[in-house]
C-alpha positions in Angstrom: 158.3 108.9 301.7 154.8 110.7 301.7 153.8 110.3 305.4 153.1 106.9 307.5 150.0 105.6 309.4 150.0 105.1 312.8 146.9 103.9 313.7 147.1 103.4 317.7 150.2 103.8 320.1 150.8 100.8 321.9 152.7 101.1 325.8 154.7 98.4 325.8 155.2 94.7 324.3 152.3 93.5 326.2 150.1 95.6 324.2 150.1 92.9 320.6 149.2 89.8 323.4 145.9 88.8 323.4 145.2 88.0 326.6 141.6 87.2 326.3 142.4 84.2 323.1 144.5 82.7 325.3 143.4 79.4 326.0 146.7 78.6 328.2 147.3 75.4 326.2 150.9 75.3 326.4 151.5 74.4 322.9 153.5 77.3 322.1 155.8 76.5 325.0 156.2 72.9 325.1 156.9 72.6 321.1 160.0 74.9 321.6 163.6 72.6 321.4 165.1 75.6 324.0 162.4 75.5 326.6 162.0 71.3 326.3 158.6 71.3 328.7 156.7 68.5 328.7 152.5 69.8 327.7 151.9 69.1 331.6 155.4 72.2 332.4 154.0 74.0 329.3 150.5 74.7 330.5 152.1 75.6 333.7 154.9 78.2 332.2 152.1 80.0 329.9 149.9 80.5 333.3 153.2 81.5 335.0 154.2 83.9 332.6 150.4 85.4 332.1 150.3 85.6 336.1 153.8 87.9 336.4 154.8 85.7 338.8 158.1 83.2 338.7 158.6 83.3 334.8 163.0 83.9 335.3 163.3 80.2 335.0 161.3 80.0 331.3 162.8 83.5 330.3 166.5 82.0 330.4 165.4 79.4 328.0 163.7 81.6 325.6 166.1 82.6 322.0 163.2 85.2 321.1 163.1 83.8 317.8 158.9 84.4 318.0 158.4 81.3 316.8 155.7 79.9 319.6 153.4 82.8 317.3 153.3 80.0 315.0 152.3 77.5 317.3 149.7 79.3 319.2 146.3 78.0 318.0 144.6 80.6 319.1 146.3 83.5 317.6 147.6 85.3 320.9 151.5 86.4 319.8 153.2 84.6 323.2 156.6 86.1 322.0 154.5 89.7 322.9 154.2 88.3 326.4 157.4 87.0 326.7 159.1 90.4 325.3 157.6 91.8 328.4 158.2 89.8 331.2 161.7 90.6 329.7 161.3 94.4 329.2 160.5 94.1 333.5 163.5 92.4 333.9 165.1 95.0 333.2 163.2 97.2 334.6 164.1 96.1 338.0 167.6 95.1 336.8 167.8 99.4 336.5 170.3 99.8 334.7 172.2 98.7 331.3 175.5 96.9 331.9 177.9 99.9 330.2 178.9 97.9 327.3 175.6 97.0 325.7 174.7 101.0 326.0 177.8 101.0 323.4 176.6 99.5 321.3 173.1 100.9 320.8 173.1 102.6 317.6 171.1 106.3 317.2 171.0 106.7 322.0 172.5 110.7 320.1 169.2 113.3 321.8 169.0 110.7 324.8 172.9 111.8 326.4 174.7 108.6 325.3 177.8 110.5 323.6 180.0 107.3 322.7 178.7 104.2 320.5 180.1 101.4 318.9 179.4 102.2 315.5 180.2 106.2 315.6 183.7 105.2 317.0 183.5 103.3 313.4 183.5 106.6 311.3 185.1 108.3 313.3 188.1 105.8 312.7 187.0 105.4 309.2 188.9 106.3 306.2 188.4 109.3 304.3 186.6 107.4 301.7 184.0 105.7 304.5 183.4 108.7 306.1 182.5 110.8 302.6 180.3 107.9 301.7 178.6 107.7 305.1 178.2 111.6 305.0 176.8 111.2 301.9 174.5 107.9 302.7 172.9 110.7 305.7 171.3 113.1 302.8 167.7 112.3 302.1 166.5 110.9 299.2 164.6 110.1 296.2 163.4 107.5 293.9 161.0 104.6 293.4 163.0 102.8 295.3 166.1 103.8 298.5 168.3 100.9 300.3 167.9 101.7 303.9 171.7 101.2 304.7 171.6 100.3 308.5 174.0 100.0 310.8 176.1 96.4 309.0 176.3 98.5 306.1 178.2 101.2 307.3 180.6 99.4 308.8 182.5 98.6 305.1 180.0 101.3 303.1 182.7 101.1 300.3 181.0 97.9 298.9 177.6 98.7 298.6 178.7 102.6 297.3 180.9 101.3 294.7 178.5 98.3 293.2 177.6 97.7 289.5 174.8 96.2 290.1 172.9 98.5 293.2 174.2 101.2 291.0 170.8 102.8 290.4 169.7 102.4 293.8 169.5 105.6 296.4 171.2 104.5 298.9 170.3 106.7 302.5 171.3 105.9 305.9 173.8 108.1 308.2 175.9 107.2 311.0 173.2 107.5 313.8 170.2 106.5 311.8 168.8 103.0 313.7 166.2 100.5 313.0 165.9 99.9 316.6 166.1 95.8 316.0 169.0 96.0 318.5 167.3 97.5 321.4 163.4 96.5 321.2 164.6 92.4 321.0 166.3 93.0 324.5 162.8 94.3 326.1 164.8 97.6 325.8 160.8 99.6 324.8 161.3 102.9 325.2 164.3 102.7 324.0 163.7 101.0 320.9 160.4 103.6 320.6 162.9 105.6 320.9 165.2 105.2 318.4 162.2 104.0 315.6 160.3 107.0 316.1 163.9 108.9 315.3 164.5 106.7 311.9 160.8 107.4 311.1 161.3 111.1 310.9 164.2 111.1 309.1 162.7 108.6 306.2 160.0 111.1 306.8 162.7 113.7 304.4 163.0 111.7 302.0 160.5 110.0 298.8 159.9 106.7 297.6 157.8 103.8 296.7 159.8 100.3 297.6 162.3 100.3 300.9 165.0 98.3 299.6 166.8 96.2 303.3 169.5 94.4 302.9 170.3 93.4 306.4 167.0 91.0 307.3 166.5 92.6 311.0 166.5 95.7 310.2 163.6 94.2 307.6 162.1 91.8 310.8 161.6 95.7 312.2 160.5 97.1 309.5 157.6 94.3 308.1 157.1 92.7 311.7 158.0 94.2 315.0 156.5 98.2 314.2 153.2 97.3 313.1 153.5 94.5 316.2 154.9 96.6 319.0 154.9 100.3 318.3 151.6 100.2 315.6 153.7 101.9 312.8 152.7 101.1 309.5 153.6 102.4 306.2 152.4 103.3 302.8 155.0 101.9 301.3 156.3 98.4 300.4 159.3 97.3 302.2 161.4 94.0 300.0 164.2 92.6 300.5 167.8 93.3 298.9 167.8 89.4 297.6 164.4 90.1 296.4 165.3 93.1 294.8 168.3 91.6 293.2 166.0 88.1 291.9 164.0 91.0 290.3 166.2 92.7 287.9 167.8 89.2 287.1 164.0 87.8 286.2 164.1 91.6 283.6 167.1 90.2 282.2 169.3 93.8 283.8 171.9 91.0 285.5 172.9 88.2 284.7 176.1 85.6 286.9 179.5 86.6 285.3 181.2 84.1 287.2 180.3 81.3 289.2 180.4 81.1 293.1 182.0 77.1 293.5 180.8 76.2 296.9 179.5 73.7 298.5 178.2 74.8 302.1 175.4 73.9 304.7 172.5 76.8 304.0 171.7 78.3 307.8 168.2 79.4 307.9 167.7 82.7 310.0 164.9 83.0 312.8 163.3 84.8 310.5 163.4 84.3 307.5 160.5 82.1 307.9 158.5 84.8 309.5 158.9 86.7 305.4 157.4 83.3 303.8 158.2 81.0 301.1 159.5 83.2 298.1 161.6 85.1 301.0 163.0 82.0 301.3 162.8 80.6 298.0 164.8 83.4 296.1 167.5 83.0 298.7 167.5 78.8 297.6 167.4 80.3 293.8 170.0 82.8 294.2 172.7 80.1 295.7 171.7 77.6 292.8 172.3 80.8 290.4 175.5 82.1 291.0 177.0 78.4 291.6 176.2 77.7 295.1 175.9 74.0 296.6 173.5 74.2 299.8 172.9 71.5 302.2 169.6 71.8 304.8 170.5 71.4 308.3 168.6 69.5 310.9 166.8 73.1 312.1 165.7 74.6 309.4 162.9 77.5 308.1 160.3 77.7 310.6 161.8 74.8 313.1 165.4 76.4 312.7 167.6 76.5 315.6 169.4 80.4 316.8 172.9 80.9 315.5 173.1 81.9 319.6 173.3 86.4 318.8 169.5 86.2 321.0 170.6 84.7 323.3 172.8 87.8 324.5 169.4 89.3 325.6 168.4 86.7 327.8 170.9 88.1 330.5 172.6 90.5 328.7 176.4 88.4 328.6 178.3 86.0 326.3 177.3 82.8 328.4 173.9 83.4 326.8 175.0 82.7 323.5 177.5 80.2 324.1 174.5 78.5 325.1 172.1 79.7 322.3 173.8 79.0 320.0 174.5 74.7 320.7 171.8 73.3 318.6 173.2 75.5 315.2 176.3 74.5 316.5 175.4 70.9 316.0 173.7 70.6 312.9 176.7 72.5 311.5 179.1 69.9 312.6 176.3 67.0 311.9 176.0 68.3 307.6 179.4 67.7 307.1 180.1 70.6 305.6 183.7 72.7 306.4 182.0 75.7 305.3 178.3 77.3 306.5 176.5 80.0 303.7 174.3 82.9 306.0 171.8 85.6 304.1 171.4 87.3 308.0 175.0 89.4 308.6 174.1 88.5 312.1 174.2 85.3 312.0 177.8 85.8 309.8 179.3 88.0 312.6 179.0 85.7 315.5 179.6 82.1 313.5 182.6 84.2 312.0 184.0 84.4 315.9 182.2 82.4 317.6 182.1 79.0 315.6 184.7 76.1 313.9 184.1 76.5 310.7 184.3 79.0 308.3 181.2 81.5 307.4 180.6 83.1 303.6 177.9 86.0 302.9 175.3 85.1 300.6 174.6 88.8 299.2 178.5 89.5 299.8 178.4 85.8 297.6 175.9 87.0 294.5 177.7 90.9 294.2 180.9 89.1 293.1 179.1 86.8 290.9 176.9 89.2 289.1 180.4 91.6 288.6 180.9 93.2 291.9 185.0 93.5 293.4 184.0 92.7 297.0 186.4 93.3 300.2 185.5 92.0 303.4 181.9 92.1 304.7 183.0 92.8 308.7 185.7 95.3 309.0 186.8 97.1 312.7 188.3 99.3 313.3 191.4 98.1 315.7 190.9 101.0 318.1 187.6 100.3 318.1 188.3 96.3 318.9 189.9 97.1 321.2 187.3 99.6 323.4 185.1 97.2 322.1 187.1 94.6 324.7 187.8 97.3 326.7 183.9 97.9 328.0 183.4 94.4 327.8 186.3 93.6 330.3 184.7 96.7 332.8 181.0 97.1 332.4 180.2 99.5 334.2 176.4 101.2 334.1 174.0 102.6 332.5 171.2 104.1 334.1 167.5 102.7 332.3 166.4 106.9 333.3 168.6 108.0 330.2 166.2 105.8 328.4 
């Protein structure tokens, strides 16, 4: 990375909300399937959110998908206003549940001694540790593969992939894009994690950043510029786009077909990346032999898998409430299998839905000739520790972050 450009330094999410442009038409909320408001109620909701008064009931329905930005006729960016109110909720509470702080990566400089991803690393076999240690070293190349927290849960698939062999890989045990903090209203924490990663990326030399995790890609391409004023002198593309590009050049070809019939679940960020990205996903499905049917809610109207519902009050009840529409869509699809191109969606579906979940990247790499192990492997000791922390959540003071 030859350096980065920072045009401004926002102080919070609210700096991205164009208050002077908002006409309080209510379109942003009235079209939301989670808010379920008529036109009059939506206008009142916008007024309350802008005034900062009695906005809790509206926040409790939100899944933070940012589709309200697409419905706004004046591009006022209402999602930034909602995230600011979420930040105020965190501030008013004054602390985080200890179990949630446990899942925030990149916090070591702020005195957080325990971390879920670090514990996975410590409990991993020597080979996995060696891989992550190697990934932590700065790299150089035209294309650089960013290996986020999810990749480091089971690094062997990425490291031993013949398809990805030419890609230098970067991402140490404490490196994190900060998306979990950013999407749960922890602006200052997200900025801290983001600044740490910018410092780490500046040690590398590359022209394009290839990102396998859609949430990381959303953070690089959309959240960092909008909320943190951070722009980069390099292009960010998804690993799906990279693979599709290499296949078009004849570098890779399908060695075996997957032979799977599944409902294709769009992620909340999919449509935000544009039709080129969604077209790549669907083209890869067809190329490797996955027969998909769309869900009732797809594209710009996709439903939440449930994980974003956790951001409301940091409890499991939010997940169960937020997943109802998506779960209903999957049942109505008539398919026993569901395919995700988002690792987060795949993880939450595997844990909570009564359906067999599949991760597209695993299927594509396997079809191109790689041998794949499970994409989700959490050591038993870490699973037990995570459950214990949830049952006895404790408190993590916000002044620490």
